Every structure is written in structure tokens, then in C-alpha cells.
N, C-alpha and C positions, 0 to 999 in steps of 0.2 A: 377825365374822359379817356376811355380806352382807345389805343392807337388802331388805325386800320391800315394794313399793309398791302400795297398794291404793286404788282409788277406790270409795267407798260412796255410792250414789245412793238416798236414802230420805227421803221428805217428811214422815214421822211423826216428831216430835221425840223421843218416847218410845222408838220402835223404833230410831231413829238412835243414841240414847245407849246403849241396851242392846247393839245390834250393835258399837258402838265398844268397849265394855268386853270383850265376848267376844273381839274380834280383838286388842286391844292389851294387856290384862292379862297380865303374865308374858311378854310378847313384845317386848323392847326394840328388836328389828330391824325391827318393823313401822312403816311410815310410812303413815299414813292420811290421805286427803283426802276431805272429804265434800261432797256437792251434793244439793240438794233439788228441782231443777227443770231443765227442758231447757237453758235459757241457762247456768246453772251448770255443768252437765255438759259442754256444748260448750267453755266457757272452760277448764275443768280439763284436758280431753284435749288441747287446743291448746297448753297451757302446760307440761305435765307428761308424763313416761313413766311407765307403770304396767305392773306384772306381771299385774294381774288387776283386773277391774271387777265389782263387786256391785251389781245393779239390782233394786229392788223393781218387780214387774210393773205394778202400778197406781199411777201418780203423778198429782198433781193436774192437769198440763197435758199428759201423754202417757203412753204405754205403753213398756215395756222394749224391745219389738221395734223401735220408732221410733228409740230411742237407739242401738241396736245397728246399725241401718241408717245413722244419721247418722255414727257414727265410721267405718264402712266408707267412706262417701262422702268422708270427710276423710282417707282412708288412714291411719287410727289404729286398727289391728286388734288391740286388746288382748283377751286371752281374757275372756269375760263369763259370770257365773253370775247366773241369774235367781232371785230369791226372791219367793215368793207365799204368801198365806195362804189362797187359794182352792184348793179340791179339784177344780175342773173340769178334765177331761182335755184339753179344748180349749186351755186356757191352756199346759199343759206342751207340747203339740204346736206351738203358735204360737211358743213361746219357743224351741224347738229349731229350727223351720224359719227362725227369724230370724237364726240364726247363732250363738247362744250355745252354749257347749260343755258347759253343765250347767244343771240345774234342781233347786232344793231348797225344800221346803216350809217356811214361816216357823216353824212349830212345831219343825221339826228344826233349823232354823238357830240357834234361841235355846236349844237343849238340849245341854248337855255339849259335846263336841268335834267334833260332826257337822259343823258349818260349816268349822272349820278342816281337818278331815281331807279334805273335798271340795276346799277351796283347795289343799292340798298335791297331791292327785291332778291337779287342773287345771293347776298350775304344772309339774309333772313332765312331763305330757303336752305342754304347750306347749313346754317347753325341749327335749324329745325331737324334736318336729317342727322346731324352729329348727336343731337340730344336723343333722338329715337334710337340711333345706334348705340349709344351709351346705356339707355334704358333696356334695350334688347340684350346687351351683354350682361348687365346686371341681373336680369330675368334669368338668362341662361346659366349664369354662375350660381344663382340661388337654386335653380333646378338641379344642377350638377351636385351641389352640396347636399341638397335634400336626397338625391339619389344615392350619395355615397355616405349618408349618415344613418346610424341606427336609431329608429324612432323611440326606443325605450330608454337608452342610456346616453344618446347624444354623442358617443364615440363613432369614429369611423367604422364602415362595414366591409364585408368581403369585396364588394365592388371597388371600394377605394383602395383596398389591399392590392387587388390585381393591377390597378392603375400604377400604384407605387412600384410594385415589383417589376412589371413589364417596362415601365417607362424609366426605371432606376430613380424614381423620385424627382425627374425633371431637375437634375442639378443638386438635388438635396443631399445625395451621396458623394462624398470625396472618394473617387474610385481608387485613390492611393492608400486610403485608410481602411479601417475596419468598421464593420457594421454588426451589432449584436441584436439578436431576436430574443425575447423572453416571452415563452408561452405559459399561461397559467389557467388553472381550472379550479373552480370551487368544489371542495371535498364534500362527499356525501350530499350532493345537491338534491338528489331524488328523494332522500329522506326528508329534507326540509319541505319539498313540494307535497310529499304524501302526508306528512304529519300536520303541516300548518296551512297547506293550500298555496296555489300558484300565485296569489297576490303577494304573499309573504316571500315567495321565491323571487318575484320581480323586485321586491324591495331589497332583497339581499344582492341581486345583480346590480341594482342601481347603487347601492352602498359601495360595493366593490369598484365599479365603474368610476364613481366620484373620487375614490382614493387614488386610482390609477391616473385620472385626469390631473389631480393636484400633485402627482409625483413626476409628471412629464416635464422635460426641459426642451427648449428648442434644439434641434428640430425633431425631437421624437414624435412618433406617431402611435396613438392608442386605438385599438381596433377590437370590436366585439366580434370575435371569430365565429362564434356559434353558440346558442344556448348559453351555458354558464362559463364558456371558455373565451379567453381574452388573449391577445397578442399585442406585444409592444415592439416596435422597430426603433432602434437607438442608434442612428447613424453617428459615426465617429467615436463610439464608445468600445473600449476594449473588454475582453472577457471578465477581467478582475472587477472593473467598474460596474458592469451589469449584474454580476453575481452578488455583489454588496448591495446594489440597488433593489434586486429581487428580494434579498434577505430582509432588508428593511421593510419592504412592502409586505412581505409574508407576515412580520410581526404585527405591522399596522392592521392588517386584515384580521388577524387573530383578536385584535382589540375591539373589533365591531360586535356589538351585541344589540339585537333587535328585540323590541318587546311585542309579543303576539299573545293577546288575551291573558296578560299577566305572567307568561312564560318567557324566558330569556332564550333567544335563539342565537347560538354561537355559530360563528362563520370561520372557516379555515380554508386554506388554499394550498396547491402544490404548483411548483414552478420547474420549467425546463429552459435552460439557457444554451443558445449556440452563437458562436461568433466567427465570422468569415471575412476575408478581404472584400471590400464593398463591390469590386467588379465582379465577384463570383456570386453575389446575392441572387437568390432565385427560389423557386419552389422547393428545391432540395434543402435550403437551409431551414425552411419552415418545418419540413419533415424531420430534421435533426433536432430542432427545438421541441417538436411534438413528441419524439421518441424519449427525449430527456425528461419531459414532463411525465410520461407514463412510467418510466423508471422511478421517478419520485413517488408515484402513486403505489407501485409494487413494493416499494421500501418502506411503506407505512403512512404515506400522505404528509402533508403540512411540512415540506421541506423543499430544498432548491437542489436540483441535479443539473449537470452540464452534459453536453453531447459527448465529451470525452469519456464520461463515465459509462456511456451506453456500449461503446465497442469492447471495453474490458469486461463489462458484465456479460456480453455475448460469448467472449473468450472463456471466461470462468464457467459459464453454464455449460459449455461444450466439453469441460474436462471432468468426466464422470469417475474415472478410476484412479487408483493409487492413493497412498497416504497423503496427509496435508502437505509435507515437504515436497513430495513428488509433484503435486498438483501445483504448488507455488512455483517449482522450477519450470514446469511445462508452460505455465501462464507467463513467466518472465521471459521464457524463450520466444514465445510468440509476439510479444510487444517489444522485443529488443530494438528492432528496426526503426520504432517510432520514438524511441527515447533519445534525448539529448545526452552529451557527455556527463553533465552535472546530475541529471535525473538518474542516469544508469549508476553513477557512483553511489547516490543515496540509497538506491534500491538493492544494490549488490555488495560491494566491498564495505561501505559504511554500516549496512545493516548486519552484515556477517559478524563484524567486530563487535557491535552492540550486543548481538545475540550471545557471543561467547563470553563477553565480559559479564552480562547480566545472569547468565547460567551460573558462572562461578561465584557471583555475589549471592545468588539464591542458595547455592549449596552451603556457603559459609554462614548463612543466616538459618540453616536447618530446615529449609522448605522441603515438603514431600517430593518424591521423585516425579510423580505426575505434574506437580506445579512447576517444578525445574523444567520439565519438557515443555510445558506450556510457555514458560518464560523464554526458553530458547526459541520456539517458533514465533511467538509474539515479537521477539527481537528482530527476527528476519522480516516481519511483516510491518514493523511499527512506522516505517516511512513509505509504505505503499501508496498512501494518499497523495504523495508528491508526484506520482505520475500524471496527475490531473493539473499540476501547476506548470505553466509554460516554462520551457528552458530558459527564456530571456529574463524570467523573474528569479528562478533559482540561481542562475549564474550572474546575476546583477551585482557588480562590484561596489555600488554606491548603496545609500540608505534607500529602503522600499518606501513607496508611497503608502498612504493609508489603504487604498484599494488593494494594493499588492499584499500588504501586511494581512489584510481581512482574508484574502484567498489562501495565503500560507497557513493561517490559523485554522483553516478547515481540515488540514490534512490528517489530523489524529482521528476525527470523526469519520472521514472518508476511509482511511486505512482500517478503522475497526469494522466497517461494514465490509470491506474486502476480506479481512481476516475471518470473519463470521462465514462468508461465503466459502472460503477455501477449507475451513476446518470444522465448521458447524459446532464451534465451541465458544459459548457466550463469555466464559470467564477469560479466555485468551483474547477475545475481541475487547473485553473491558480493560485488559492490560493496555492494549493499543490506545483506546479511547481516551484514557486518562494519563497517558505517559508525560503529558506536558503540564499537568495540574500542579501549581505551586503549593508547597506545604504550608506556607504562612497564609494562603488565601482559603485553606479548607478548615471550616469551623469544626468543632467537636462532634456536632450532630451528624455531619456528613463525612467525617474523616474515614469512618469504617466502609463507606461506600467506595472509597478510593483503594483498591486492592494493593497489597504489599508489592505484587509483581509490577504495577504501574509506577510505583515510587522507586522500584529498583531500576527499571528502564529510564526513568527520568535521569537518574544519576549516571548510568552507563552511557546513554545517549550524549549528555552534556560533556562527559570525559572524552569520549571518543571524538566528538566535534571539536573540543578544544585542542586535541593533539593531532588533528588533521588539517591540512591546508584546504582553504576555502577561498573563492574569488574575492570575498569580502574581509578575510583574515588570514593571517599567516599562523602555521601550526606552532603550539607551544610545547614545551617539554612536560613529560608526565609529573615531574615535581611541581611545576607551575600549575598544572591543572588540579593537583591535589589540594594546593593552597587555595585555589578558587572554590573547590568543593567545600573545604573548611570555613571559608569566609561566608558562604551562603548557606552553611549548616543552620537549619532551623527557619530559614527564610524560604529559598527556593527549593530546598532539598530536605527530605526526612533525615533527621539526626542519626538515627539507627542505621540507615543505609550508608550514609557518609562515614560513620564510625567503622563499619564493617570494612569499607574499602580502604580506609586510612590504615586501620590495625592489621589488615591483611594485605597490604598493597603489594608486597613482593609476589605473593601468590596469585592475587586477583589480576594484576597487571602483566604477568608473564606472557 
């Protein structure tokens, strides 16, 4: 049997004893606490939960209406029954106005079952009110959820997004950490609608939404931003984690194929990623992710871009005059203040040494002058993609995490895009794009697709890196670096390029 917890406030010892017997005799489930003054009452309601409070109207230091007001101020709203031996109607009125739920004359309280019957009525009424309040809260919660849910996909909608951003997630976001936003858009969605109909377009939207939902982890939020556009908020996730997450989702979406009247409908999507300290999260962050998404669209769709790429794209677009080297120098000058020491070294001193060595190797191998010039310029550009890698990752002295390694692995592709932007030379860009491809992982059918310039950059970059100090390694001597090149000849490096370096080491390394 469930316990009934009652607080009895009575300062007359005789009446307190009598009421205690009336309440407890024959009722083992009653748990009674007594108080005789205002301070004892306050201590009792602060320390305990009660189903009902019985209060004598006239106490030595206060009246019942004061105690009822006190418990209301303390947000301890237990149902109260006022007991009084006075017949004045004003006391009854004052008791009811104070917020008590019942009033009983003391003669009735100590007679038979009158008091207990009134307690049962009060408890039932109070329990009914609690049930109604819980039902009302559940209905309100369902209505709010329905209002913040997209009817087609079941994901959250823009109204829910406004709630998350303005309220900062009601504690969802650790303001000391980072939050990443991933904006995505189905590529060529209008063509799907125009060719296959809006019903097929809805199926495509739902298929992407289902993949998004299955990819979310707590406390991520997936939102249908509008039409075929989606937004995912990822509290506590760093840039590198969200870029890798977006890339996996991009691949999964590309694997979707819908059948429409015997035709296969392929689906692809573009992504934009922005990451900020959680305390700065706001509509500006959504704009940054959106701009990164549209950069991915401009670059050919079906790819992932970050907000860091947007500002350099704007800088590069503003440099219209000059030869490629001049445009590169101008761009580096404009971004210098945003670079960390390790980023700056990769983009300047390191790249200049790689450029010089690669040019010399190209000349030794008899490359045409125009290809040697391409090699020189691509050497200057080969690490430009590292401007998008945070300094904390490039300068990390310990082993990189899988997410960090993934972000670093993108720099050749990103650098190729920048190179193409600066010199409008697809061959030089290809040198940069493939300069980390391993020789032993290139099959004969695709080997010719990896230009000699990329294989030369691979060797030059490795040699310069080995002979330079890094946070994660000490510099080695040129002789030791040559031994490493020979050890990986035919594995990581093209044998012909390694042989050229070894045979002409005095000239190439000067």
C-alpha cells in the first residue's frame, strides 16, 4: 500500500496528540510529521515531500494563511486543509482565499471519520489535478514537437532551428567547446523534379533525410532547412570530425539509387562545413556553412568545402592581374596574418625548397622548359591546401587522430584547386593533386594518369621534409634522407626519379 505523507501543524500538545491518533490509528500507511511553529513548518516542507498539510488556523506565532503563503513562495505547493475551532465566517473566507483547498471545524476534525474523509477527497482532487496537468504537458509537448517537425522527412524544421540557435540548445552546447554546422543540398534537384516528377523528388528528399538521421549521434540535430537543403548541428564536434563525417555521408548519398518506371535515379549532394566556439554560435555560422556549400556547388558539386576555403576563394578571385607567381605572392601576402607559424612555413620556406629541388630534378630528367616551369610553380603551390588545416593539427607533436589524418589527406586535392585558380593550368594542378600518390599503389592502367611532375614533387617533398625540423620529428642529414629514398624506391617513390636524385645528388642538392 502506498504511503500517505501528512504534515500536521498544531501548537496545542493535547490537540496534536488527539489528531495524531485520529490520523494514524489503524492506518499503517500514514507517515505523519508534526510541527508547532512557523520555523518548524518551514524546515519540514523544505526537507520533505507531503501529500497533504493540516494547519491549525491560530498558531502562537502566525496564522494558517501565512504558512500557506510561505510554502507558495518556496514553491512547495502541497494541498492544505485549515482546521479551526472558531465559528467566525471570516476565518473560513480568509482560509480559502489564502489558497487552502478545504476548511474543517475542529469539532468535526476530532469526531469520527470526518477528517479522514476530507483528506481522501482532497488527495483525490489533488491527484486528479496532477494527472490533468501531466496530460496537458504531454499534449503541449506533442504540439511543440509537431510544430518543430518537418512533415515530409520527420527531421526538425526551421522553427526548431530558431529555438536551438536563440536558446543555444538549452544546455546542449558546451560553451567552452566547439560546434560544427554542416549544410548540404541535393545536386541538380530541379532536374529530378522536372524529369521524374515531384513524387520522385519527395522520395529523393526522404532517402537523404533517412541517411542523415541514421548518421546522427547525440546530441546532433538534423534539420530540413528548406526544399532539398538540410542542416546538421553537431555540438562538441571539431572541424576535422565534421569534414570526415560529411565526406562519409556524401559517399553514402551517392550510393542511393531510386527506381522510377524502370529508370535509375542517381542522387548526389554538395556540402559546406563551418566550425566555431559554441558561445559564438548564431545565424552568422549558418551563413558561413551556406557559403561553403555554394563554393562546393561552384567547384563542380558532389564535394565537401569548408568556410575557410571561402575567404581564400574571395581573395584569389580579386587578384586579376599579373603572372601566376605574382598572383600567388599577392595571395600569400593577404592571408599571412591569418596563418600560424607551421602553416606559414609549409606555404613559404618549405614550398620554395621543394620548388627549387623539383625544378632541378626535372631538368636532369630532360623535361621540356614549359614543364620545368610548371614544376617550379606547382612546387610553390603543392602545400597551399594546408592553409585550410588548423595550426593546432599541423603543429601537433604527437600522432594524429583518424579525423585529423583525414583532414590532412585532403590538402593535395585542395591545393590543386587553388593552383588551377591561380594559373589556370590543369597540368600544373594535376602535379599538385597527385604529388602524394604512392608508386606501388598505382596500377599500370592508371600510372600514365599520374604525370611525371607529380612523381618528382613526391620525391622532392619527401626529401625536404626529412631534412627539415618538424614538431613531430627532428631533421636528418641529406645522406640519411637519400638512404630513405633508396629504401622506398619502387614502393612509395618512382624508381626513375629516385635514381636521378641519387646519381646527381651533388648537383640536385646544392
